[in-house]
C-alpha atoms as an extended CHARMM CRD file, in Angstrom:
* protein
*
       168  EXT
         1         1  MET       CA            -18.8810000000        1.4180000000      -23.9660000000  PROA      1               0.0000000000
         2         2  ARG       CA            -16.7390000000       -1.6160000000      -24.6360000000  PROA      2               0.0000000000
         3         3  SER       CA            -17.5910000000       -4.9780000000      -23.1480000000  PROA      3               0.0000000000
         4         4  GLN       CA            -14.3280000000       -6.8250000000      -23.8490000000  PROA      4               0.0000000000
         5         5  PRO       CA            -10.7560000000       -6.0820000000      -22.8100000000  PROA      5               0.0000000000
         6         6  THR       CA             -8.4940000000       -4.9900000000      -25.6650000000  PROA      6               0.0000000000
         7         7  VAL       CA             -5.2230000000       -5.8840000000      -23.9290000000  PROA      7               0.0000000000
         8         8  ALA       CA             -4.5800000000       -9.4500000000      -22.8120000000  PROA      8               0.0000000000
         9         9  PRO       CA             -3.7920000000      -10.1130000000      -19.1430000000  PROA      9               0.0000000000
        10        10  PRO       CA             -0.0860000000      -10.3680000000      -18.2630000000  PROA      10              0.0000000000
        11        11  SER       CA             -0.4760000000      -14.0650000000      -17.4120000000  PROA      11              0.0000000000
        12        12  GLU       CA             -2.9610000000      -16.9320000000      -17.3520000000  PROA      12              0.0000000000
        13        13  ASP       CA             -3.5370000000      -16.3530000000      -13.6180000000  PROA      13              0.0000000000
        14        14  LYS       CA             -7.2610000000      -16.6120000000      -12.9240000000  PROA      14              0.0000000000
        15        15  ARG       CA             -7.1390000000      -13.5560000000      -10.6650000000  PROA      15              0.0000000000
        16        16  TRP       CA             -7.0350000000      -11.4000000000      -13.8060000000  PROA      16              0.0000000000
        17        17  ARG       CA            -10.6770000000      -12.3720000000      -14.3420000000  PROA      17              0.0000000000
        18        18  ILE       CA            -11.5540000000      -10.4340000000      -11.1860000000  PROA      18              0.0000000000
        19        19  VAL       CA             -9.7310000000       -7.3630000000      -12.4820000000  PROA      19              0.0000000000
        20        20  THR       CA            -11.3320000000       -7.6530000000      -15.9060000000  PROA      20              0.0000000000
        21        21  ALA       CA            -14.7640000000       -8.0210000000      -14.2980000000  PROA      21              0.0000000000
        22        22  THR       CA            -14.2000000000       -4.7600000000      -12.4190000000  PROA      22              0.0000000000
        23        23  MET       CA            -13.3470000000       -2.9380000000      -15.6310000000  PROA      23              0.0000000000
        24        24  ARG       CA            -16.2580000000       -4.5620000000      -17.4960000000  PROA      24              0.0000000000
        25        25  ARG       CA            -18.6860000000       -3.5310000000      -14.7380000000  PROA      25              0.0000000000
        26        26  HSD       CA            -17.6540000000        0.0790000000      -15.4490000000  PROA      26              0.0000000000
        27        27  GLY       CA            -17.6870000000       -0.2950000000      -19.2260000000  PROA      27              0.0000000000
        28        28  PHE       CA            -13.8780000000       -0.0490000000      -19.4110000000  PROA      28              0.0000000000
        29        29  ALA       CA            -14.3030000000        3.6700000000      -18.7050000000  PROA      29              0.0000000000
        30        30  PRO       CA            -11.2240000000        5.6990000000      -17.7140000000  PROA      30              0.0000000000
        31        31  ASP       CA            -12.9600000000        6.8570000000      -14.5310000000  PROA      31              0.0000000000
        32        32  ALA       CA            -12.8230000000        3.2470000000      -13.2800000000  PROA      32              0.0000000000
        33        33  LEU       CA             -9.0720000000        3.6500000000      -12.6920000000  PROA      33              0.0000000000
        34        34  ILE       CA             -9.0100000000        3.7800000000       -8.8830000000  PROA      34              0.0000000000
        35        35  GLU       CA            -11.4710000000        0.9330000000       -8.4510000000  PROA      35              0.0000000000
        36        36  THR       CA             -9.5530000000       -1.1630000000      -10.9770000000  PROA      36              0.0000000000
        37        37  LEU       CA             -6.2470000000       -0.5210000000       -9.2030000000  PROA      37              0.0000000000
        38        38  HSD       CA             -7.9030000000       -1.5690000000       -5.9270000000  PROA      38              0.0000000000
        39        39  SER       CA             -9.0640000000       -4.7480000000       -7.6410000000  PROA      39              0.0000000000
        40        40  VAL       CA             -5.5290000000       -5.5260000000       -8.8540000000  PROA      40              0.0000000000
        41        41  GLN       CA             -4.0130000000       -4.8820000000       -5.4500000000  PROA      41              0.0000000000
        42        42  GLU       CA             -6.6380000000       -6.9620000000       -3.6440000000  PROA      42              0.0000000000
        43        43  ALA       CA             -6.0530000000       -9.8280000000       -6.0660000000  PROA      43              0.0000000000
        44        44  PHE       CA             -2.2390000000       -9.7360000000       -6.1910000000  PROA      44              0.0000000000
        45        45  GLY       CA             -1.1580000000       -7.7760000000       -3.0930000000  PROA      45              0.0000000000
        46        46  TYR       CA              0.6130000000       -5.0170000000       -5.0240000000  PROA      46              0.0000000000
        47        47  LEU       CA              0.7530000000       -3.2520000000       -8.3860000000  PROA      47              0.0000000000
        48        48  ASP       CA              3.6250000000       -4.2090000000      -10.6710000000  PROA      48              0.0000000000
        49        49  GLU       CA              4.5250000000       -2.7060000000      -14.0440000000  PROA      49              0.0000000000
        50        50  ASN       CA              2.7030000000       -5.4100000000      -16.0030000000  PROA      50              0.0000000000
        51        51  SER       CA             -0.5160000000       -4.8280000000      -14.0900000000  PROA      51              0.0000000000
        52        52  LEU       CA             -0.2690000000       -1.0440000000      -14.6000000000  PROA      52              0.0000000000
        53        53  ARG       CA              0.2240000000       -1.5820000000      -18.3600000000  PROA      53              0.0000000000
        54        54  PHE       CA             -2.7560000000       -3.9560000000      -18.4640000000  PROA      54              0.0000000000
        55        55  VAL       CA             -5.0050000000       -1.4360000000      -16.7180000000  PROA      55              0.0000000000
        56        56  ALA       CA             -3.7630000000        1.4710000000      -18.8510000000  PROA      56              0.0000000000
        57        57  GLY       CA             -4.3300000000       -0.4510000000      -22.0840000000  PROA      57              0.0000000000
        58        58  ASN       CA             -7.8370000000       -1.5710000000      -21.2270000000  PROA      58              0.0000000000
        59        59  LEU       CA             -9.0050000000        1.7400000000      -19.7890000000  PROA      59              0.0000000000
        60        60  LYS       CA             -7.3700000000        3.5940000000      -22.7080000000  PROA      60              0.0000000000
        61        61  LEU       CA             -5.2960000000        5.7540000000      -20.3680000000  PROA      61              0.0000000000
        62        62  PRO       CA             -1.6660000000        6.8140000000      -20.6650000000  PROA      62              0.0000000000
        63        63  LEU       CA              0.6160000000        4.6690000000      -18.5130000000  PROA      63              0.0000000000
        64        64  SER       CA              1.8380000000        7.8840000000      -16.8630000000  PROA      64              0.0000000000
        65        65  ARG       CA             -1.6600000000        8.6140000000      -15.5380000000  PROA      65              0.0000000000
        66        66  VAL       CA             -2.0800000000        5.0840000000      -14.1790000000  PROA      66              0.0000000000
        67        67  TYR       CA              1.3740000000        5.1910000000      -12.5790000000  PROA      67              0.0000000000
        68        68  GLY       CA              0.6100000000        8.6560000000      -11.1920000000  PROA      68              0.0000000000
        69        69  ALA       CA             -2.5370000000        7.4000000000       -9.4710000000  PROA      69              0.0000000000
        70        70  ALA       CA             -0.7500000000        4.3010000000       -8.1710000000  PROA      70              0.0000000000
        71        71  THR       CA              2.0380000000        6.3790000000       -6.6280000000  PROA      71              0.0000000000
        72        72  PHE       CA             -0.1290000000        9.2460000000       -5.3650000000  PROA      72              0.0000000000
        73        73  TYR       CA             -2.4220000000        7.2330000000       -3.1040000000  PROA      73              0.0000000000
        74        74  ASN       CA             -0.8880000000        5.6680000000        0.0060000000  PROA      74              0.0000000000
        75        75  LEU       CA             -3.1740000000        2.6430000000       -0.2680000000  PROA      75              0.0000000000
        76        76  PHE       CA             -1.3120000000        1.3920000000       -3.3110000000  PROA      76              0.0000000000
        77        77  THR       CA              2.0660000000       -0.2740000000       -3.2720000000  PROA      77              0.0000000000
        78        78  LEU       CA              4.3570000000       -1.1390000000       -6.1580000000  PROA      78              0.0000000000
        79        79  LYS       CA              6.2800000000       -3.8700000000       -4.3180000000  PROA      79              0.0000000000
        80        80  PRO       CA              5.2180000000       -7.0560000000       -2.5730000000  PROA      80              0.0000000000
        81        81  GLN       CA              4.5840000000       -6.3470000000        1.0830000000  PROA      81              0.0000000000
        82        82  GLY       CA              5.5270000000       -8.2420000000        4.1950000000  PROA      82              0.0000000000
        83        83  GLU       CA              3.2090000000      -10.3480000000        6.2820000000  PROA      83              0.0000000000
        84        84  HSD       CA              2.7020000000       -7.3610000000        8.5990000000  PROA      84              0.0000000000
        85        85  ALA       CA              2.5000000000       -3.6860000000        7.6870000000  PROA      85              0.0000000000
        86        86  CYS       CA              3.5120000000       -0.7370000000        9.8460000000  PROA      86              0.0000000000
        87        87  VAL       CA              2.4670000000        2.6550000000        8.4600000000  PROA      87              0.0000000000
        88        88  VAL       CA              3.8530000000        5.7110000000       10.2570000000  PROA      88              0.0000000000
        89        89  CYS       CA              1.9770000000        8.9520000000        9.6610000000  PROA      89              0.0000000000
        90        90  MET       CA              4.1680000000       11.8800000000        8.6950000000  PROA      90              0.0000000000
        91        91  GLY       CA              1.4550000000       14.5100000000        8.3990000000  PROA      91              0.0000000000
        92        92  THR       CA              2.2150000000       17.8320000000       10.0730000000  PROA      92              0.0000000000
        93        93  ALA       CA              0.7090000000       16.9870000000       13.4720000000  PROA      93              0.0000000000
        94        94  CYS       CA              2.3270000000       13.5360000000       13.5860000000  PROA      94              0.0000000000
        95        95  TYR       CA              5.6640000000       14.8880000000       12.4200000000  PROA      95              0.0000000000
        96        96  ILE       CA              5.6520000000       17.5680000000       15.1280000000  PROA      96              0.0000000000
        97        97  LYS       CA              4.5650000000       15.0540000000       17.7920000000  PROA      97              0.0000000000
        98        98  GLY       CA              7.3480000000       12.5690000000       16.9780000000  PROA      98              0.0000000000
        99        99  GLY       CA              6.6310000000       10.7210000000       13.7380000000  PROA      99              0.0000000000
       100       100  ALA       CA             10.1820000000       11.2840000000       12.4700000000  PROA      100             0.0000000000
       101       101  HSD       CA             11.5510000000       10.0170000000       15.7800000000  PROA      101             0.0000000000
       102       102  LEU       CA              9.4820000000        6.8320000000       15.3890000000  PROA      102             0.0000000000
       103       103  LEU       CA             11.0040000000        6.2320000000       11.9560000000  PROA      103             0.0000000000
       104       104  ALA       CA             14.4930000000        6.8750000000       13.3440000000  PROA      104             0.0000000000
       105       105  GLU       CA             13.8990000000        4.3060000000       16.1050000000  PROA      105             0.0000000000
       106       106  ILE       CA             12.7750000000        1.6980000000       13.5870000000  PROA      106             0.0000000000
       107       107  ALA       CA             15.8450000000        2.3830000000       11.4430000000  PROA      107             0.0000000000
       108       108  HSD       CA             18.0970000000        2.1310000000       14.5000000000  PROA      108             0.0000000000
       109       109  HSD       CA             16.6000000000       -1.0940000000       15.9080000000  PROA      109             0.0000000000
       110       110  PHE       CA             15.7550000000       -2.9590000000       12.7190000000  PROA      110             0.0000000000
       111       111  ASN       CA             17.7840000000       -1.2800000000        9.9580000000  PROA      111             0.0000000000
       112       112  LEU       CA             14.4820000000       -0.7530000000        8.1530000000  PROA      112             0.0000000000
       113       113  LYS       CA             13.6620000000        2.3470000000        6.1320000000  PROA      113             0.0000000000
       114       114  PRO       CA             10.3060000000        3.4960000000        4.7150000000  PROA      114             0.0000000000
       115       115  GLY       CA              9.3160000000        1.4580000000        1.6970000000  PROA      115             0.0000000000
       116       116  GLU       CA             11.3840000000       -1.5440000000        2.7720000000  PROA      116             0.0000000000
       117       117  THR       CA             10.4750000000       -4.9950000000        3.9960000000  PROA      117             0.0000000000
       118       118  THR       CA             12.5440000000       -7.0450000000        6.4330000000  PROA      118             0.0000000000
       119       119  PRO       CA             14.6980000000       -9.7080000000        4.7400000000  PROA      119             0.0000000000
       120       120  ASP       CA             12.4810000000      -12.4610000000        6.1540000000  PROA      120             0.0000000000
       121       121  GLY       CA              9.3810000000      -10.8570000000        4.6040000000  PROA      121             0.0000000000
       122       122  ARG       CA              7.6960000000      -10.4210000000        7.9770000000  PROA      122             0.0000000000
       123       123  VAL       CA              7.3660000000       -6.6110000000        8.2610000000  PROA      123             0.0000000000
       124       124  SER       CA              6.9840000000       -3.7890000000        5.7650000000  PROA      124             0.0000000000
       125       125  LEU       CA              7.4960000000       -0.1850000000        6.8210000000  PROA      125             0.0000000000
       126       126  LEU       CA              5.4740000000        2.4620000000        5.0370000000  PROA      126             0.0000000000
       127       127  VAL       CA              4.9000000000        6.1810000000        5.4710000000  PROA      127             0.0000000000
       128       128  ALA       CA              1.6150000000        8.0040000000        4.9960000000  PROA      128             0.0000000000
       129       129  ARG       CA              1.3540000000       11.6740000000        4.1230000000  PROA      129             0.0000000000
       130       130  CYS       CA             -1.5800000000       12.0210000000        6.5130000000  PROA      130             0.0000000000
       131       131  LEU       CA             -3.9710000000        9.5500000000        8.1140000000  PROA      131             0.0000000000
       132       132  GLY       CA             -6.4620000000       12.2160000000        9.1190000000  PROA      132             0.0000000000
       133       133  THR       CA             -6.1400000000       11.2930000000       12.7960000000  PROA      133             0.0000000000
       134       134  CYS       CA             -4.2900000000       14.4190000000       13.9170000000  PROA      134             0.0000000000
       135       135  GLY       CA             -5.7470000000       14.3090000000       17.4170000000  PROA      135             0.0000000000
       136       136  LEU       CA             -4.0060000000       10.9570000000       17.9190000000  PROA      136             0.0000000000
       137       137  ALA       CA             -0.5610000000       12.1660000000       16.8390000000  PROA      137             0.0000000000
       138       138  PRO       CA              1.7630000000       10.4800000000       16.3890000000  PROA      138             0.0000000000
       139       139  ALA       CA             -0.3680000000        7.8460000000       14.7070000000  PROA      139             0.0000000000
       140       140  VAL       CA              0.7080000000        4.4730000000       13.3500000000  PROA      140             0.0000000000
       141       141  VAL       CA             -1.3300000000        1.8790000000       11.4750000000  PROA      141             0.0000000000
       142       142  PHE       CA             -0.5150000000       -1.6880000000       12.5040000000  PROA      142             0.0000000000
       143       143  ASP       CA             -1.9510000000       -4.1800000000        9.9970000000  PROA      143             0.0000000000
       144       144  GLY       CA             -4.8180000000       -1.8400000000        9.1950000000  PROA      144             0.0000000000
       145       145  ALA       CA             -5.6250000000       -0.7900000000       12.7890000000  PROA      145             0.0000000000
       146       146  VAL       CA             -4.8830000000        2.8170000000       13.7410000000  PROA      146             0.0000000000
       147       147  ALA       CA             -3.0270000000        3.3880000000       17.0140000000  PROA      147             0.0000000000
       148       148  GLY       CA             -2.6520000000        6.8530000000       18.4780000000  PROA      148             0.0000000000
       149       149  LYS       CA             -0.1080000000        8.6290000000       20.6520000000  PROA      149             0.0000000000
       150       150  VAL       CA              2.3490000000        5.8500000000       19.8720000000  PROA      150             0.0000000000
       151       151  GLU       CA              5.4820000000        5.7740000000       22.0090000000  PROA      151             0.0000000000
       152       152  PRO       CA              8.7580000000        4.4680000000       20.5420000000  PROA      152             0.0000000000
       153       153  GLU       CA              8.9240000000        1.5910000000       23.0370000000  PROA      153             0.0000000000
       154       154  ALA       CA              5.4440000000        0.3460000000       22.0880000000  PROA      154             0.0000000000
       155       155  LEU       CA              6.2650000000        0.6000000000       18.3930000000  PROA      155             0.0000000000
       156       156  ILE       CA              9.5330000000       -1.3170000000       18.7590000000  PROA      156             0.0000000000
       157       157  GLY       CA              7.8020000000       -3.9300000000       20.9240000000  PROA      157             0.0000000000
       158       158  ARG       CA              5.0850000000       -4.5130000000       18.3330000000  PROA      158             0.0000000000
       159       159  ILE       CA              7.6010000000       -4.9780000000       15.5250000000  PROA      159             0.0000000000
       160       160  GLU       CA              9.7210000000       -7.3150000000       17.6860000000  PROA      160             0.0000000000
       161       161  ARG       CA              6.6460000000       -9.4640000000       18.3900000000  PROA      161             0.0000000000
       162       162  TRP       CA              5.9070000000       -9.6730000000       14.6700000000  PROA      162             0.0000000000
       163       163  LEU       CA              9.4910000000      -10.6470000000       13.9240000000  PROA      163             0.0000000000
       164       164  ASN       CA              9.3820000000      -13.3100000000       16.6540000000  PROA      164             0.0000000000
       165       165  HSD       CA              6.1090000000      -14.7270000000       15.2920000000  PROA      165             0.0000000000
       166       166  GLU       CA              4.2080000000      -13.6750000000       18.4140000000  PROA      166             0.0000000000
       167       167  PRO       CA              0.6340000000      -12.3680000000       18.2870000000  PROA      167             0.0000000000
       168       168  GLY       CA             -0.0840000000       -8.6760000000       18.3550000000  PROA      168             0.0000000000
């Protein structure tokens, strides 16, 4: 087990100490990948190429494996996110119960597609493969809180409130 990082952090930002501490706690072992990526995202809000290279170098993993993990799990994002996050489930049950229609309504009303953030940085729209809440289909996660049986009008109303700086 190593006790020191072998690749320098991408910047002098003190938040890299948190990431390095996570890797050190796990002996810079490759199986610390997911926890380390969580640490980066918690510290910086997203995973950029420099952070993926830093993690890969210190955990002695190929960049392709680190990138693969970062893009496989819905929790990780490779771009800065908006102040509010709207995650529409597109698992089978949610798709059948109207998930695609919800995305179409968002695109129609706000010209916002999955993976995009509004120009003012207020709202990011994401898609999940499955939230595991099939009985609530169609499900949407609003800033981390799962809502079930979401109707288009309620979804549009929530996003409008966010854009107008209103609560909820």
